[in-house]
MARTIDO-440066 format. One record per residue (C-alpha): x, y, z; residue in one letter; residue number from 1. Coordinates in Angstrom, 1 decimal. Layout:
[[X,Y,Z],A,NUM],
...
***
This chain:
[[31.1,214.8,-160.3],M,1],
[[34.0,213.3,-162.0],K,2],
[[36.9,212.1,-159.8],S,3],
[[39.9,214.2,-159.3],E,4],
[[42.0,211.5,-161.2],A,5],
[[39.7,212.0,-164.3],E,6],
[[40.1,215.7,-164.1],Q,7],
[[43.8,215.4,-163.7],W,8],
[[44.1,213.2,-166.7],R,9],
[[42.2,215.7,-168.9],V,10],
[[44.4,218.5,-167.7],L,11],
[[47.5,216.5,-168.3],E,12],
[[46.4,215.7,-171.9],L,13],
[[45.6,219.3,-172.4],C,14],
[[49.1,220.2,-171.2],E,15],
[[50.7,217.7,-173.6],R,16],
[[48.5,219.1,-176.5],A,17],
[[49.7,222.7,-175.9],L,18],
[[53.2,221.6,-176.1],N,19],
[[52.8,219.4,-179.1],G,20],
[[53.6,216.3,-177.2],K,21],
[[50.3,214.5,-177.7],L,22],
[[50.4,211.1,-179.3],S,23],
[[47.8,209.9,-181.8],E,24],
[[46.5,207.5,-179.2],E,25],
[[46.2,210.2,-176.6],E,26],
[[44.5,212.5,-179.1],A,27],
[[41.9,209.9,-179.8],A,28],
[[41.4,209.2,-176.0],Q,29],
[[41.0,212.9,-175.3],L,30],
[[38.7,213.6,-178.2],E,31],
[[36.4,210.6,-177.0],Q,32],
[[36.5,211.8,-173.3],T,33],
[[35.3,215.3,-174.4],L,34],
[[32.6,214.0,-176.7],R,35],
[[31.1,211.8,-173.9],D,36],
[[31.4,214.2,-170.9],N,37],
[[30.0,217.8,-170.7],A,38],
[[31.8,218.3,-167.3],E,39],
[[35.2,217.5,-168.5],L,40],
[[34.5,219.6,-171.7],R,41],
[[33.9,222.5,-169.4],G,42],
[[37.2,221.9,-167.6],L,43],
[[39.0,221.6,-170.8],F,44],
[[37.5,224.8,-172.1],A,45],
[[38.4,226.7,-168.9],Q,46],
[[42.0,225.6,-169.4],S,47],
[[42.0,226.8,-172.9],L,48],
[[40.4,230.0,-172.0],H,49],
[[43.0,230.6,-169.3],Q,50],
[[45.7,229.9,-171.7],H,51],
[[44.4,232.2,-174.4],A,52],
[[44.1,235.1,-171.8],E,53],
[[47.6,234.7,-170.6],L,54],
[[48.8,234.5,-174.3],R,55],
[[47.2,237.6,-175.5],F,56],
[[47.2,239.7,-172.3],D,57],
[[50.8,240.4,-171.7],S,58],
[[50.0,242.7,-168.7],R,59],
[[48.4,239.8,-166.9],L,60],
[[51.2,237.5,-167.6],T,61],
[[53.8,240.0,-166.3],K,62],
[[51.7,240.6,-163.2],E,63],
[[51.5,236.9,-162.5],L,64],
[[55.3,236.6,-163.0],A,65],
[[56.2,239.6,-160.7],E,66],
[[53.8,239.0,-158.0],E,67],
[[53.8,235.2,-158.0],Q,68],
[[50.2,235.3,-156.8],V,69],
[[47.8,232.3,-157.1],I,70],
[[44.3,233.8,-157.0],P,71],
[[42.6,230.6,-156.3],F,72],
[[43.3,227.5,-153.9],P,73],
[[46.3,225.6,-155.0],A,74],
[[44.6,222.2,-155.3],T,75],
[[46.4,219.6,-157.6],K,76],
[[43.8,220.4,-160.3],R,77],
[[44.5,224.3,-160.1],N,78],
[[48.2,223.7,-160.0],Q,79],
[[48.0,222.0,-163.3],V,80],
[[45.8,224.9,-164.7],S,81],
[[48.4,227.4,-163.7],I,82],
[[51.1,225.3,-165.1],K,83],
[[49.2,225.1,-168.4],L,84],
[[48.6,228.8,-168.5],A,85],
[[52.3,229.7,-167.9],V,86],
[[53.5,227.2,-170.5],M,87],
[[50.8,228.3,-172.9],G,88],
[[51.9,231.9,-172.6],A,89],
[[55.2,230.9,-174.4],A,90],
[[53.4,229.2,-177.3],A,91],
[[52.8,231.0,-180.7],A,92],
[[51.8,228.8,-183.6],A,93],
[[48.5,227.0,-184.1],M,94],
[[48.1,223.3,-184.0],L,95],
[[44.8,221.6,-185.1],T,96],
[[43.5,219.0,-182.7],F,97],
[[40.5,216.6,-183.1],A,98],
[[39.2,218.8,-186.0],G,99],
[[37.6,221.0,-183.3],L,100],
[[40.2,223.1,-181.4],W,101],
[[43.3,225.1,-182.3],M,102],
[[46.4,225.2,-180.0],F,103],
[[49.3,227.6,-180.0],P,104],
[[52.4,225.6,-180.4],R,105],
[[55.9,227.1,-180.5],N,106],
[[56.6,230.0,-182.8],S,107],
[[57.5,227.9,-185.8],T,108],
[[55.0,228.0,-188.6],P,109],
[[53.7,224.8,-190.3],T,110],
[[55.6,224.0,-193.6],V,111],
[[53.9,220.9,-194.9],A,112],
[[50.9,218.5,-194.7],T,113],
[[50.7,214.8,-194.3],V,114],
[[48.5,214.0,-197.3],I,115],
[[48.7,210.2,-197.5],K,116],
[[49.9,207.3,-195.5],S,117],
[[50.0,203.5,-196.6],Q,118],
[[50.6,200.7,-194.1],Q,119],
[[52.3,203.3,-191.8],C,120],
[[53.9,202.8,-188.4],K,121],
[[55.6,205.6,-186.8],W,122],
[[58.2,205.9,-184.1],S,123],
[[60.1,208.7,-182.4],G,124],
[[58.4,211.5,-184.4],S,125],
[[58.1,214.8,-182.9],T,126],
[[55.3,216.0,-185.3],L,127],
[[51.8,214.9,-185.9],P,128],
[[51.5,211.8,-188.2],T,129],
[[47.8,211.3,-189.1],A,130],
[[46.6,212.0,-192.6],E,131],
[[45.6,215.6,-193.0],G,132],
[[48.0,216.8,-190.2],S,133],
[[49.8,220.1,-190.7],R,134],
[[53.4,219.8,-189.6],V,135],
[[56.1,222.4,-188.9],G,136],
[[59.9,222.2,-188.3],V,137],
[[60.7,218.8,-186.6],G,138],
[[61.3,215.1,-187.2],T,139],
[[59.3,212.4,-188.8],L,140],
[[60.4,208.8,-188.2],E,141],
[[58.7,206.1,-190.3],L,142],
[[59.1,202.5,-189.2],A,143],
[[56.9,200.9,-191.8],E,144],
[[54.9,201.8,-194.9],G,145],
[[54.9,204.8,-197.2],L,146],
[[53.9,208.4,-196.1],A,147],
[[53.5,211.4,-198.5],T,148],
[[54.2,214.9,-197.4],L,149],
[[53.1,218.0,-199.6],R,150],
[[55.3,221.0,-198.7],F,151],
[[53.7,224.5,-198.8],D,152],
[[56.0,225.2,-201.7],S,153],
[[54.2,222.5,-203.7],G,154],
[[56.9,219.8,-203.5],A,155],
[[55.8,216.4,-202.7],E,156],
[[58.0,213.9,-200.8],V,157],
[[57.3,210.2,-200.2],V,158],
[[59.0,208.6,-197.2],M,159],
[[59.8,204.9,-197.7],E,160],
[[60.3,203.1,-194.4],A,161],
[[62.5,202.8,-192.5],P,162],
[[63.3,206.4,-192.8],A,163],
[[63.8,209.5,-190.7],T,164],
[[63.3,213.0,-192.1],I,165],
[[63.8,216.5,-190.6],E,166],
[[61.6,219.2,-192.0],L,167],
[[63.5,222.4,-192.2],V,168],
[[61.2,224.8,-194.2],S,169],
[[58.7,224.8,-197.0],A,170],
[[61.7,224.5,-199.4],M,171],
[[64.1,222.1,-197.6],A,172],
[[64.3,218.9,-195.7],C,173],
[[67.1,216.7,-194.3],R,174],
[[67.1,213.0,-194.9],L,175],
[[68.9,211.4,-191.8],K,176],
[[68.5,207.8,-192.9],R,177],
[[66.4,205.7,-195.3],G,178],
[[64.8,206.6,-198.6],T,179],
[[62.6,209.3,-200.1],L,180],
[[61.2,210.1,-203.6],V,181],
[[60.5,213.8,-204.4],A,182],
[[58.3,215.3,-207.0],E,183],
[[58.9,219.0,-207.4],V,184],
[[56.8,221.3,-209.6],P,185],
[[58.0,224.6,-211.0],P,186],
[[56.6,226.4,-208.1],S,187],
[[59.1,224.7,-205.8],A,188],
[[62.2,225.0,-208.1],K,189],
[[65.2,225.0,-205.8],G,190],
[[63.7,222.6,-203.3],F,191],
[[66.7,221.1,-201.2],T,192],
[[67.2,217.6,-199.8],V,193],
[[70.3,217.4,-197.5],D,194],
[[71.9,214.2,-196.3],T,195],
[[74.9,213.8,-194.0],Q,196],
[[77.3,214.1,-197.1],Q,197],
[[75.1,215.3,-200.0],A,198],
[[73.2,218.4,-200.9],K,199],
[[70.5,217.7,-203.5],V,200],
[[69.0,220.9,-205.2],V,201],
[[66.0,220.3,-207.5],D,202],
[[65.2,222.2,-210.7],Y,203],
[[61.8,220.9,-211.3],G,204],
[[61.9,217.2,-211.4],T,205],
[[61.4,213.8,-209.8],R,206],
[[64.2,212.0,-208.0],F,207],
[[65.0,209.6,-205.2],G,208],
[[67.6,209.8,-202.4],V,209],
[[68.8,207.1,-200.1],S,210],
[[71.3,207.4,-197.2],T,211],
[[72.4,205.6,-194.1],G,212],
[[73.9,206.5,-190.7],D,213],
[[77.3,205.8,-192.3],D,214],
[[76.9,208.8,-194.5],G,215],
[[76.8,206.7,-197.7],K,216],
[[74.2,207.8,-200.2],Y,217],
[[72.6,207.4,-203.6],M,218],
[[70.7,209.9,-205.7],V,219],
[[68.7,208.9,-208.8],Q,220],
[[67.0,211.2,-211.2],V,221],
[[63.8,209.7,-212.5],L,222],
[[63.1,212.7,-214.7],E,223],
[[64.2,216.3,-215.1],G,224],
[[67.3,217.9,-213.6],L,225],
[[68.9,218.0,-210.1],V,226],
[[72.2,219.1,-208.7],E,227],
[[74.1,216.9,-206.3],V,228],
[[77.0,218.7,-204.5],N,229],
[[77.3,221.0,-207.5],H,230],
[[77.2,218.2,-210.0],Q,231],
[[74.2,218.2,-212.5],E,232],
[[72.2,214.9,-213.1],L,233],
[[69.6,214.4,-215.6],R,234],
[[66.9,211.8,-216.1],G,235],
[[68.1,208.2,-215.9],G,236],
[[71.4,209.4,-214.3],Q,237],
[[72.5,208.7,-210.7],R,238],
[[75.3,209.2,-208.3],V,239],
[[76.1,206.4,-205.8],D,240],
[[78.6,206.9,-203.1],K,241],
[[78.9,203.5,-201.4],G,242],
[[75.2,203.1,-200.8],W,243],
[[74.3,200.2,-203.2],T,244],
[[77.6,198.4,-202.6],Q,245],
[[77.2,198.3,-198.8],S,246],
[[73.6,196.9,-199.3],R,247],
[[74.6,194.3,-201.8],L,248],
[[77.5,193.0,-199.7],N,249],
[[76.2,192.7,-196.1],P,250],
[[78.5,191.5,-193.5],A,251],
[[78.3,187.8,-192.8],S,252],
[[76.9,186.8,-189.5],Q,253],
[[78.8,184.0,-187.9],E,254],
[[77.0,182.7,-184.7],H,255],
[[75.6,179.7,-183.0],E,256],
[[72.0,178.8,-183.9],P,257],
[[69.4,180.6,-181.9],S,258],
[[65.7,180.9,-181.5],R,259],
[[65.7,182.6,-185.0],W,260],
[[67.4,179.5,-186.6],Q,261],
[[65.6,176.5,-185.4],P,262],
[[67.7,173.4,-186.4],D,263],
[[65.3,170.9,-184.9],T,264],
[[61.7,169.9,-185.7],I,265],
[[59.3,171.9,-183.6],M,266],
[[56.0,170.5,-182.4],D,267],
[[53.3,173.2,-182.8],A,268],
[[50.5,171.0,-181.5],G,269],
[[47.4,169.6,-183.1],D,270],
[[49.6,167.5,-185.4],G,271],
[[51.6,170.4,-186.8],W,272],
[[55.3,170.1,-187.2],Q,273],
[[57.6,172.9,-188.1],V,274],
[[61.0,172.9,-189.7],I,275],
[[63.2,175.8,-191.1],S,276],
[[65.8,175.9,-193.9],T,277],
[[68.3,175.5,-191.0],A,278],
[[67.1,172.1,-190.2],F,279],
[[69.0,169.0,-191.6],G,280],
[[70.1,169.4,-195.2],R,281],
[[67.9,172.7,-195.6],G,282],
[[69.4,175.7,-197.4],K,283],
[[68.4,179.0,-198.9],D,284],
[[69.8,181.6,-201.3],S,285],
[[69.0,183.7,-204.4],Y,286],
[[70.3,184.3,-207.8],I,287],
[[70.8,187.6,-209.7],Q,288],
[[71.1,188.1,-213.4],S,289],
[[73.8,190.9,-213.4],N,290],
[[76.1,188.9,-211.1],D,291],
[[75.8,185.7,-213.1],K,292],
[[78.7,183.9,-211.3],A,293],
[[78.2,185.3,-207.8],K,294],
[[76.9,183.4,-204.9],N,295],
[[74.7,184.8,-202.3],F,296],
[[74.4,181.8,-199.9],G,297],
[[75.8,183.5,-196.9],R,298],
[[73.5,186.6,-197.2],D,299],
[[71.1,187.2,-194.1],P,300],
[[68.2,187.7,-196.6],F,301],
[[67.3,186.7,-200.1],L,302],
[[66.3,189.2,-202.5],R,303],
[[63.4,188.9,-205.2],V,304],
[[62.8,191.3,-208.2],K,305],
[[61.2,191.4,-211.6],R,306],
[[62.4,194.1,-214.0],S,307],
[[61.6,194.3,-217.7],S,308],
[[63.3,197.6,-217.8],I,309],
[[66.7,196.3,-216.7],Q,310],
[[66.9,192.7,-217.6],A,311],
[[70.2,192.3,-215.6],D,312],
[[68.4,193.1,-212.3],L,313],
[[66.0,190.1,-212.0],N,314],
[[66.3,188.1,-208.9],R,315],
[[64.8,184.7,-207.8],K,316],
[[64.8,183.0,-204.3],G,317],
[[65.6,179.4,-203.6],Y,318],
[[64.5,177.5,-200.5],L,319],
[[65.1,173.9,-199.6],C,320],
[[63.6,171.9,-196.8],F,321],
[[64.7,168.6,-195.3],D,322],
[[61.4,166.6,-195.2],V,323],
[[63.1,163.2,-194.7],S,324],
[[61.6,162.8,-191.1],K,325],
[[58.1,162.9,-192.5],F,326],
[[58.6,160.0,-195.0],K,327],
[[55.9,157.4,-194.7],G,328],
[[53.6,159.7,-192.7],Q,329],
[[50.3,161.1,-193.8],S,330],
[[50.6,164.9,-194.7],I,331],
[[47.2,166.5,-194.4],T,332],
[[48.1,170.2,-194.7],D,333],
[[51.0,172.4,-195.2],A,334],
[[52.1,176.1,-194.9],E,335],
[[55.1,178.2,-196.1],L,336],
[[56.0,181.1,-193.8],V,337],
[[58.4,183.9,-194.7],L,338],
[[59.6,186.9,-192.8],S,339],
[[59.8,190.2,-194.9],I,340],
[[62.9,192.3,-194.4],E,341],
[[63.9,195.8,-195.5],P,342],
[[66.2,195.4,-198.5],S,343],
[[67.3,199.0,-198.8],D,344],
[[67.5,198.7,-202.6],L,345],
[[65.3,200.6,-205.0],G,346],
[[62.3,202.8,-204.5],F,347],
[[59.0,201.3,-203.2],A,348],
[[57.2,204.2,-204.9],T,349],
[[58.0,202.6,-208.3],L,350],
[[56.5,199.2,-207.4],V,351],
[[52.8,198.8,-206.8],P,352],
[[51.2,196.0,-204.5],D,353],
[[53.3,193.0,-205.6],S,354],
[[52.2,189.6,-206.6],I,355],
[[54.6,186.6,-205.8],F,356],
[[54.5,183.1,-207.0],A,357],
[[55.9,180.1,-205.3],V,358],
[[57.0,177.1,-207.5],Y,359],
[[57.9,173.6,-206.5],G,360],
[[60.8,171.8,-208.2],L,361],
[[59.5,168.6,-209.7],T,362],
[[62.8,167.5,-211.1],D,363],
[[64.2,165.9,-208.0],E,364],
[[67.5,165.3,-209.8],S,365],
[[68.2,169.0,-209.1],E,366],
[[67.3,169.1,-205.4],D,367],
[[71.1,168.6,-204.5],E,368],
[[72.1,172.2,-205.4],W,369],
[[74.7,173.6,-202.9],E,370],
[[73.9,176.9,-201.0],E,371],
[[77.4,178.2,-201.3],D,372],
[[77.6,177.5,-205.1],K,373],
[[74.2,178.4,-206.4],L,374],
[[74.5,181.1,-209.2],T,375],
[[72.6,182.5,-212.1],W,376],
[[74.5,179.9,-214.3],Q,377],
[[73.8,176.9,-212.2],S,378],
[[70.4,177.3,-210.6],A,379],
[[67.8,174.5,-210.8],P,380],
[[64.9,174.8,-213.2],A,381],
[[66.6,177.9,-214.8],H,382],
[[68.1,178.8,-218.2],D,383],
[[70.5,181.7,-218.0],P,384],
[[69.3,182.8,-221.4],Q,385],
[[65.6,182.3,-220.8],Q,386],
[[63.3,185.2,-221.9],A,387],
[[61.1,185.2,-218.7],E,388],
[[64.1,185.8,-216.4],R,389],
[[62.0,186.3,-213.3],H,390],
[[60.2,182.9,-213.6],L,391],
[[61.6,179.2,-213.4],P,392],
[[61.3,176.8,-216.3],L,393],
[[57.8,175.5,-216.3],T,394],
[[58.9,172.1,-217.5],T,395],
[[60.7,171.4,-214.3],K,396],
[[58.3,173.0,-211.8],T,397],
[[54.8,173.3,-210.5],A,398],
[[53.0,176.4,-209.4],L,399],
[[52.1,176.1,-205.7],L,400],
[[50.3,179.4,-205.1],G,401],
[[50.5,183.2,-204.9],H,402],
[[50.7,185.9,-202.2],F,403],
[[50.6,189.7,-202.3],I,404],
[[52.9,192.3,-200.5],I,405],
[[51.2,195.7,-200.3],K,406],
[[53.2,198.6,-201.5],Q,407],
[[55.6,200.0,-198.9],G,408],
[[55.3,197.0,-196.6],V,409],
[[58.9,196.0,-195.5],N,410],
[[58.3,194.0,-192.3],R,411],
[[56.1,191.3,-191.0],G,412],
[[55.4,187.7,-192.0],S,413],
[[53.3,186.1,-194.7],L,414],
[[52.3,182.6,-195.5],S,415],
[[51.2,180.4,-198.3],L,416],
[[49.2,177.1,-197.9],H,417],
[[46.8,175.0,-199.7],G,418],
[[46.2,171.7,-201.4],E,419],
[[48.9,172.4,-204.2],A,420],
[[51.6,172.7,-201.5],L,421],
[[50.4,169.7,-199.5],R,422],
[[50.3,167.5,-202.7],D,423],
[[53.7,168.6,-203.7],F,424],
[[55.1,167.5,-200.4],L,425],
[[53.1,164.2,-200.6],R,426],
[[54.9,163.4,-204.0],H,427],
[[58.4,163.9,-202.6],D,428],
[[60.6,160.8,-202.9],T,429],
[[64.1,161.9,-201.9],N,430],
[[63.6,163.7,-198.6],G,431],
[[64.3,167.2,-200.0],L,432],
[[61.9,169.8,-201.5],V,433],
[[63.0,173.0,-203.2],T,434],
[[60.7,176.0,-203.6],L,435],
[[61.5,178.8,-206.0],I,436],
[[60.2,182.4,-205.1],L,437],
[[59.4,184.8,-207.9],C,438],
[[57.8,188.2,-208.1],R,439],
[[55.4,188.6,-211.0],E,440],
[[54.8,192.3,-210.6],T,441],
[[57.1,194.6,-212.6],D,442],
[[58.6,197.9,-211.7],E,443],
[[57.0,201.0,-213.2],T,444],
[[60.3,202.8,-213.7],A,445],
[[64.1,202.2,-213.6],R,446],
[[65.2,201.7,-210.0],G,447],
[[62.2,200.0,-208.6],G,448],
[[62.1,198.3,-205.1],F,449],
[[63.8,194.9,-204.4],V,450],
[[61.9,192.7,-201.9],H,451],
[[63.8,190.8,-199.3],A,452],
[[63.1,187.9,-197.0],F,453],
[[65.1,186.6,-194.0],A,454],
[[67.2,183.5,-194.4],T,455],
[[68.7,181.1,-192.0],K,456],
[[71.7,183.4,-191.8],E,457],
[[69.6,186.2,-190.3],S,458],
[[70.4,187.1,-186.8],G,459],
[[67.3,189.4,-186.6],N,460],
[[64.4,187.4,-187.9],N,461],
[[62.9,184.1,-188.4],T,462],
[[64.1,182.0,-191.4],P,463],
[[61.7,180.4,-193.9],P,464],
[[59.5,177.9,-192.2],L,465],
[[57.6,174.9,-193.5],L,466],
[[54.7,173.9,-191.3],R,467],
[[53.5,170.3,-192.0],V,468],
[[50.4,168.7,-190.4],K,469],
[[50.5,165.0,-190.0],L,470],
[[47.6,162.7,-189.8],G,471],
[[47.3,159.4,-187.9],N,472],
***
């Protein structure tokens, strides 16, 4: 006989399922429990049976409400069963659970299906989030990754994290914050996306929308025709009400160095020493081809992008580490560590898994670049007129390696290490090493995603780190 605690837990999970409050973790736990234990399956079935009787037999529900009679001993277990029954009597719609049972849940019908998820992490959602889940009116909050919803009207919406969307009907949703890309077939003509300050009505097309808590927004039509606040936009056109400008000019963060900005050499043990771009003469910034004279040295992140479609939107990152303290010591291994940040610029849907290259500046005469003066016109190993705008000059650099960021990933950390990086550090003679970060992967359409990485000005994340292992 299973303990009362185990029975209580199953009934509690059943209650949460009937009310649509079951998390993915709890759903998996309940499914496994029911698969493994016949006794608890019986208890679960009894609860569902009682719920179904009360739902479809209005006479029984009325009698229970009027007479307030409990026809069996009021143990903790039975009290929960009664509560499940009464709450279940108010439910109406059906919710698929564990592929085996159907639960009534509220009176609101489902309006869409989660058909795909990539690198997804969810938070604060009131609806199911697993692939294949049917979802009704409610909120989905995506913290990381890409999630694709197919509305019953035929419209498909890709959420790009971080994003919060409210499902209204099969023909409408509300983007509270973040970015989405919608593809609308003729069957869903008139599909609507609302934001705090915009109403986007589609007429059979593909378009993207971004918005923030401040109400600023941007709508870009990839193909077809949409109407934004009664203004028509066709393929290639967009309306931008402060969204891009607010992202390109983040507020500077003046504060004392913290754990996110280590300005000392950190001992990681086993011979490993760690420095950041905040240590000594370290620095970090990026350059951008359409703002040729602009400096981004105070930005809390550096942005990197390749675009053959819009040549004026290429960006490269520059990192410089002060390695003077390692002079004369044997370097046996090395690793570069970067923190990925949401950039809020461009659509991740338009950029596949991205390959990045890291180059080392071999012309040491250019290591003395200044963070607050670096521009497209003055950057090391760079010609403002060069054809390959997303890459450095190969005559002044050495390729140190590659890494990949999966489509939709906008948080986390990544690293690059190997002999090429180690040997580059070994050959340093002036105590400074400059690394240039480039994206080799192009966007598939105008408006592709811009990747971002935390700098030493970030108050939220770790700046670029260089881990160096010293031998005896």
